[in-house]
N, C-alpha and C positions, 0 to 999 in steps of 0.2 A: 796654440800656446801650450807649452809644457804644463802638465798637471802638477808635477813635483820638480820645480826647477833645480833643486839640490841634487837630483839624480842624473842630470844631463852630462854631456861630455866634459864639463868643467870638473866633474867628480873624478875623472880618470887619474889625474896626478895624485890626488889624495888616496885613492884606492891602491895605486901602485906602491905608495909609501907604506901603507898600513898592512896590507895583506898580500902584496906581491902580484897584483893584477896589472897586466899591461894592456893598454888599448891597441887594437889592430883593426885595419880595414878588412873585414871578413870577405867582402866581395873580391878582394885581391888574393886571398888565401885559398878560397874554395873554388872548385870548378864551376863554370857558369850554370850548369843544370842544378847544382845544389844551391847556389846563390839564388836562383830564380824560385826554387821550391821554398826556401826559407822566407824570401820576400813575399811570395803568395800566401804562405801560411800565416805570416804575421799580419798581413792585410786582412785576411779572413777572420782572424782572431780579434783584430781591432774593430771589426764590425759589431762585435758583442761587448767589447771593452774599449770604448773610445780613449785614445791617447796611448794605447799599448804600443803603437808603431810611430809615435811622435818623435820630434827632433831630440827630445831629452832621453829617449829610451836607450838603455844599455843592454846588450845581448851578451850574456856570459855563457860560454860553452865549455863546461867542465864535465867530462864523461870518462869513465874508465871501463875497461872490460874485465873487471874483477868481481869476485864475490866476497862475502864475509870470510875472514881468515879463521873464524871460530864457528862452532855450531853449538847452540844451547840444546842439550839432550832432552828429548821429550818421549813420552810413552807413545808407542806406535798406534794404539787405538784411541786413546783419549786426547792425545796431543798436549797433555799437561806436562810442564817441565818436570824432569826427574829431580827430586830433592827440593822443589820449591812449589808447594801446593798453591793453586789458584793462578799460576802464570801459564799462559798458553802462547809460547813463542811461535812466530809465524814470519814468513817472507825472507827476504834477502838479508836483512840485518841479523836475523836469528840463525842464518846459515842454511835455510831451506829453499833457496831459490837463487837463480842466477840472472834475473832480469825482471822487467815489469810484468810480463805475462805469467811467468812461472810464480812470481810473488803473488799475483792476483789469484791464481789457481790454488796456491798453498793457503792463502787467506780464506778462501771458500772452504777448503778442507778443514781448517782449524775451526772456523765458525760452525760448520756442521757438527764437529766433534764437541764443541762447547755448548751447543743448543740444549742437549738433554741435561747438562749440568745446571744451566740457568733455569730451565723450565722446572726441573726437579726441586731446585732451591726455592723457587717461588711457590710451587705447589706445597712443599713441606711447611713453609711459613704460613700459608693460608690455612692449611689443615690444622695447624697448632692454635688457630684462633688469633694469630698475631694481628695487631691493628694495621691499617693501611700504611704503607711506607716501610714496615718492618720486613716485608718480603724482599725489598731491595737490599736492606741491611743484611739479611740472611745470605743472599747471593754473594754479597761482598765479603762475607766471612768464610766462604767455601774455599 
């Protein structure tokens, strides 16, 4: 039985009217090897999340081969946004990656650059004798 009946195939007409989504039989659009891979992947995922591949499931496939048309400028070493203290832009949306892997790598790079800022802020707050919880506030002000 569908877990969320409102999300089943009966939603297709409403989705088409509101956001321009059109239902299509993907197994007729994709080559058989891709259809089989999608079907196998969904079944495997459903083993952890029952109902994921149920009769009421909708599979939306929106993907583009583009990156952000803008890039938030940031310092090469600290990764902090230029002109906006405390912002550390990262990944595809900030214009520093072109896919999930490069976005993950950039996220790690920014996290590594941010770590000394966070640790320094907490250490400074503790050294000043600030009460517990003030260290987090100090970091938020940086």
